[in-house]
N, C-alpha and C positions, 0 to 999 in steps of 0.2 A: 670544559663545562658539559660538552655533549657526552663524555664518558660518565660523568657524575649522574647525568639524567638517565642514561641507559642502565647504570647500575642500580639506581634508586627505583626506577619504574620498569625494570626488566620483565617482571611478571605480567605486566599489562600488554595487551595487543597493540600493534601500531595504530595510528589514527584512522587509516582507511578501514581496517578491520573493525575498529570500535564503532565507526559510523555505520558499517554494514550490520553489526550486531544491534545497534540502536534502531536501524531501519527495520530489522526483523522484529524487534519488540513492538514498534509502532504498527507494523503490518498485523501482528498477532492480536494486540490488545485494542488499539483505537479503531483501526480500519477493518478488523476481523470480528472479534468478539463484540465490540461496540455495535457494529452493523447487524450482527445476529440478534443482539438484545433489543435494538430499537431500529427496525428498518425504515420507519418514517423519517426520523431525524437523520439517519445515515444517508438517505436518498437526497436530502436537501444539501448536505455537505458534498456529496458526490457530484451533484449538478443535474440530477434528474429527479426533481422533487415529486413525491406522491402526494395526492390530496388525502387528507384525513377523512374518515367517514362522516364526521360532524360537519365539515365544510361542504361536503357533497350533498348530504341529505338535508332537505328543508321540510317544513311542516306540510307544504302542499304536494311535494313529490317524494314519496317514500322510495327507499332503495329497492330496486328490483333484484331478482336473483342473478340476472346477467351482470349487473353493475357490481354486485358483491363478489361474483366469481372473477371479474376483471380486476378488481382491487386486490384480491387474494393472489392472483397471478403476478401482478406487479410487485407485491411484497415478496413473493417467492423469487422473482428475478433479482431483486435487490439482495435478498439473503444469499443467493448463489454467488453474487459478487463478493459479499462479505466472507463466504466460505472459501472462495479463491484466495482472499487476502489472508485468512487463517493458514491455509496451505503454504502460501509464500512465506509467511512469518516463521512457521515451523521449519521450513526448508532452509531459510537463511540462518536461523539460530542453530540448526543441526550442523551446517557446514562451518559456521563461525565459532561455535563453542565446543562441539564434540569432535569433528574431524580436524578442525584447525588447519585446513588446507587453503592457503591464500589464493592460489590460482583457481581452484574449483569454486571458491566463494565468489571470486570475480566473475566467473562465467554465470553463476546463478544471479548475481546482482545485475549484470549486463543483460541477461535474458529477460529481466523485468522490463526492459525497453519495449518489448512486444506488447505487453499488457498496458503499460502506461501510455504509449502512443495510441493504442486502440481506445483506451478510456478517453483521452483528450479528443480524439476525432469524434467519438460517439457523443460526448457532451457538447462539442462544438456544433455537431449536426442536429442534435435532437433536444438538447437541454439548455440550461442557463449559461449564456455566453461568458458571464463573469467568472464562473466556476472552472472554465478551461485553464486558467492560469495556475490553479493548484495542480492540475495534471501535467502542465508544462514543467512546473517545478519538479515533479516526480520524474519526468523524462530526463531533466538535467541531473538530478541525483543519481539515477540509474547509470547514466553515461559517465559521470564524473567519478563516482565511487567504484563502479565496476571497472572502468578504464584504469584507475589508479591501482586497483588490486591486480589487474592483469599485467600492467606495465612494470611496476616496481616490485622487485623481490624483497624478501625479508632482510637479506643481507646488504641491500643497496644502501647508499648513504642517505638518500631521501626515501621515506616510506611511501 
């Protein structure tokens, strides 16, 4: 049965590589381009929500120049996080689809531990505590997918 599976789906990458490619697609589209398109909503999902200008501004207190500058700086920082995710997505897709080097892809995915641990710590320290679990899930994904890509070779019985 295993040989029939391998013959039928020989052109598809092994599961760990497929998960890494899907992770790259998510980094590029949802966490990257989505964050660049709408920093306000992305910041809520990230765990460091920004306040919209309509919720900050009231009839009695107009927005000052300093408050507007502060809001713009916050949006720029969120956009920088989204741009980092675009870069990570392009890197994962390049190693997964173009180079097709399993070990190098494993190093790239495992290196994502640095950013995901930092994200979890930042959100835990400064943001919404419930959003930390999404980042912890990212840490687990980076460790599990990166570790399996580094541990098992393409010719091993288990991918």
